[in-house]
C-alpha positions in Angstrom: 114.4 133.2 108.4 111.9 132.6 105.6 108.2 132.6 106.2 106.9 129.5 107.8 103.5 128.0 107.1 101.0 125.7 108.6 99.0 123.3 106.4 95.8 122.0 107.7 94.2 118.8 106.3 90.6 118.1 107.3 88.3 115.2 106.5 85.1 115.7 104.6 82.0 116.0 106.7 79.9 112.9 106.8 76.7 114.3 105.4 77.9 116.1 102.2 80.7 113.6 101.6 78.6 110.4 101.4 78.9 110.0 97.7 82.6 110.9 97.6 83.3 108.6 100.4 81.4 105.7 98.8 83.2 106.2 95.5 86.6 106.3 97.2 85.7 103.2 99.2 85.0 101.4 96.0 88.4 102.3 94.7 90.0 101.0 97.9 88.1 97.8 97.7 89.4 97.3 94.1 93.0 97.1 95.4 94.0 93.5 95.8 94.7 92.6 99.5 98.2 91.5 98.7 99.1 94.8 97.0 101.6 97.2 98.7 100.1 100.7 98.6 101.6 102.5 101.6 102.4 106.2 101.3 104.5 108.7 103.2 103.5 112.1 104.5 105.3 114.8 102.5 105.9 118.5 102.4 103.4 119.0 99.7 100.5 121.4 100.2 98.4 119.8 97.5 96.0 116.9 98.3 96.8 113.7 96.5 93.9 111.8 94.7 92.7 108.9 96.8 94.8 105.9 96.2 97.8 107.9 95.2 100.8 109.1 97.3 101.3 112.9 97.8 104.2 114.5 96.0 106.9 116.5 97.8 109.7 115.7 100.1 108.9 112.7 102.4 108.7 113.3 106.1 110.7 111.3 108.6 112.5 111.6 112.0 116.2 112.3 111.6 117.0 111.1 115.1 116.2 107.8 116.7 114.4 109.0 119.8 111.6 111.4 120.5 109.3 112.2 123.5 105.6 112.8 123.9 103.5 113.8 126.9 99.8 113.1 127.7 97.8 116.2 128.8 97.1 116.3 132.5 93.3 116.0 132.2 93.6 112.6 130.5 90.5 110.9 129.2 87.0 111.4 130.6 86.2 107.6 130.3 89.5 105.8 130.9 91.9 105.9 133.8 95.2 107.6 133.1 97.1 104.4 133.8 95.0 102.6 131.2 95.5 105.4 128.7 99.3 105.3 129.2 99.4 101.5 128.7 97.4 101.8 125.5 99.7 104.4 124.1 102.8 102.4 125.0 101.2 99.3 123.4 100.2 101.1 120.3 103.6 102.7 119.7 105.4 99.4 120.5 103.6 97.9 117.5 105.7 100.1 115.3 108.9 100.2 117.4 109.1 96.4 117.5 108.5 95.7 113.8 110.8 92.9 112.5 112.0 93.9 109.1 113.4 90.5 108.2 112.4 89.7 104.7 111.2 93.3 104.1 114.6 95.1 103.8 117.4 93.5 105.6 117.6 91.4 108.7 117.1 93.2 112.0 114.8 95.7 113.6 114.7 99.5 113.3 116.1 101.3 116.4 113.4 104.1 116.4 111.8 104.9 119.8 109.1 107.2 121.0 109.2 107.7 124.7 106.1 108.4 126.8 107.1 110.9 129.4 106.2 110.5 133.0 105.4 114.2 133.2 101.9 115.4 132.3 101.6 118.0 129.5 100.1 121.3 130.3 99.5 122.1 126.6 96.0 121.4 125.3 96.5 122.5 121.7 98.8 121.9 118.8 101.6 124.4 118.6 105.3 124.7 117.7 107.3 127.6 118.9 110.0 129.3 116.8 113.4 128.8 118.3 112.0 127.8 121.7 111.2 124.8 123.9 108.3 122.5 122.8 106.2 119.6 123.9 104.7 116.8 121.7 101.3 116.9 123.4 98.5 114.2 123.5 95.2 115.8 124.4 91.6 114.4 124.7 89.4 117.1 123.3 85.9 118.1 124.5 85.6 121.2 122.3 86.1 119.5 119.0 83.6 121.6 117.1 85.2 124.8 118.3 88.5 123.6 116.8 86.8 123.3 113.4 87.6 119.6 113.0 85.4 117.0 111.2 82.9 115.7 113.7 83.4 112.2 112.4 87.1 112.1 113.1 88.3 110.0 116.0 91.7 111.9 116.2 93.8 114.5 114.4 97.6 114.3 114.4 99.7 117.4 113.6 103.2 116.7 112.2 105.6 119.7 112.4 108.4 119.4 109.9 111.1 121.2 107.8 109.8 122.1 104.3 113.4 121.9 103.0 114.5 118.5 104.4 111.2 116.8 105.5 112.7 116.3 109.0 110.0 115.8 111.6 110.4 118.2 114.6 107.4 117.7 116.7 104.0 115.8 116.7 100.8 116.7 118.5 97.8 114.5 118.7 94.2 115.6 119.5 91.6 112.9 120.3 87.9 113.6 119.8 86.0 113.0 123.0 83.4 115.5 122.0 81.8 113.1 119.5 83.1 109.7 120.6 83.4 107.6 123.7 86.6 105.7 124.1 87.2 102.3 125.7 89.7 99.5 126.0 87.6 97.0 124.0 88.0 93.2 124.2 90.7 92.2 121.8 88.7 89.2 120.6 85.4 90.9 119.8 85.9 94.7 119.9 83.0 96.8 121.2 79.5 96.4 120.0 77.9 99.3 121.9 79.2 102.3 119.8 82.3 102.9 121.9 85.6 103.4 120.1 88.6 101.2 120.8 91.4 103.7 121.8 94.2 101.3 120.9 92.8 100.8 117.5 92.9 104.6 116.9 96.3 105.3 118.5 98.0 102.5 116.6 96.8 104.3 113.4 97.8 107.8 114.7 101.2 106.4 115.7 101.9 105.6 112.1 101.4 109.3 111.3 103.7 110.2 114.2 106.4 108.3 112.4 105.6 109.9 109.0 103.3 107.4 107.2 100.3 108.7 105.4 97.1 106.8 104.5 96.9 103.7 102.3 94.0 102.4 100.2 94.5 98.9 101.6 91.4 98.5 103.6 92.8 95.9 106.0 95.9 98.0 106.9 96.3 100.0 110.1 96.9 103.0 108.0 93.6 102.9 106.1 91.8 106.2 106.6 88.6 105.0 108.3 87.3 102.6 111.0 84.0 101.2 112.3 83.5 102.4 115.9 84.1 99.2 117.9 86.7 97.5 115.6 90.1 96.4 116.9 91.7 95.3 113.6 94.0 98.3 113.4 95.6 97.2 116.7 97.7 94.9 114.6 100.0 96.0 111.8 99.5 94.5 108.3 102.2 93.8 105.6 101.5 97.1 104.0 102.2 99.0 107.2 105.3 97.0 107.9 106.8 97.5 104.5 106.2 101.2 104.7 107.8 101.6 108.1 110.8 99.3 107.2 111.4 101.2 104.0 111.5 104.6 105.8 113.5 103.3 108.8 115.5 100.2 107.7 117.6 98.4 110.2 120.9 100.3 110.8 119.3 103.6 109.7 120.3 105.3 113.0 123.5 103.3 113.7 125.9 105.6 115.5 123.3 108.2 116.3 122.9 108.8 120.1 119.4 108.5 121.6 118.3 112.0 122.8 114.6 112.5 123.2 114.8 116.2 124.2 112.5 118.2 121.8 114.1 120.5 119.3 114.8 123.9 121.1 114.4 122.3 124.5 111.6 120.7 126.6 108.6 122.4 128.2 105.3 121.2 129.4 103.3 124.3 128.2 102.3 125.4 124.8 104.7 128.3 124.7 104.1 131.7 123.1 101.8 131.3 120.1 101.0 134.3 117.9 97.4 133.6 117.0 97.4 136.5 114.6 99.8 134.5 112.4 98.2 131.1 113.0 101.0 129.4 114.9 104.7 129.6 115.6 107.1 127.1 114.1 110.8 126.5 114.4 113.0 127.8 111.7 116.7 127.4 111.9 117.0 129.1 108.5 114.4 127.0 106.8 110.6 127.2 106.6 108.6 124.8 108.7 105.1 123.4 108.1 102.6 121.4 110.0 100.5 118.8 108.4 97.4 119.0 110.5 95.0 116.1 110.1 95.4 112.7 108.5 92.5 111.9 110.8 91.1 108.5 111.4 87.5 108.8 110.5 84.3 107.0 111.3 83.5 104.9 108.2 80.5 107.0 107.2 82.6 110.1 106.9 85.8 108.9 105.3 88.4 109.4 102.8 88.4 112.8 101.1 90.2 115.9 102.5 90.1 119.6 102.2 93.0 121.9 103.1 93.6 125.2 104.7 96.8 127.1 104.9 97.8 129.3 107.8 101.1 131.1 108.0 103.5 131.8 110.9 106.6 133.8 111.3 
């Protein structure tokens, strides 16, 4: 098995990144609203200039069904039943896309199933050759995890560096610096709270392999005002990207099996902290893109990277 690596993508901090963020935002605003600028996450370790797609092998699921679990502690501000409903609603935005007029008639048959079982894993990890869980965790020690304080959430996409196949996705939601709510759909929240559905619809796009777009109105734009609800609804740029990656008929004849690669577990498994993380091999190297965070508007757009290796 060749060495495996973990690639971490982090957003720029708000204070030192103000000028960079402002310049990048001007670039984004210069893109006509009707333009199609969606990008895919790839195996590349090199950051792409803002407004350009990363090079490398594109990432995507190679099977039609996957499974994710919400960590047992849930959210500190929202009931677990509400959180589950929000996740199912956000993911269904993508799963129910109608690709008519985008590729060919029909709908992609790609599904992400929310498990009834609570995850016992509160960190992002992928275990070599063993059972795994795609975990969703609300984080209260955000600073200790060395994530950008302005980020609403960080999504980790574990994948094969040879084929781009997505193996596992973990999502960490920042409750250290933000308060989440189920905001009114018509008005959003005006009191500084963050609409959870707005954030999760964006992160679900990363779950399926889409990267950020410079289209400011799209769900996959990299930043968001705290109380906005605009990313709850997918825009033409988001739809075109998803339908291009997963056109109707893409999984025809492939059985739906949402068991994680290597088997299912509710715990994090054995992670070798000395190496960074464990990742599944099967004869190929495996990476994790960590980040693609949705950021508060004042801290947006740029990214820095850190590489950690695993065996």
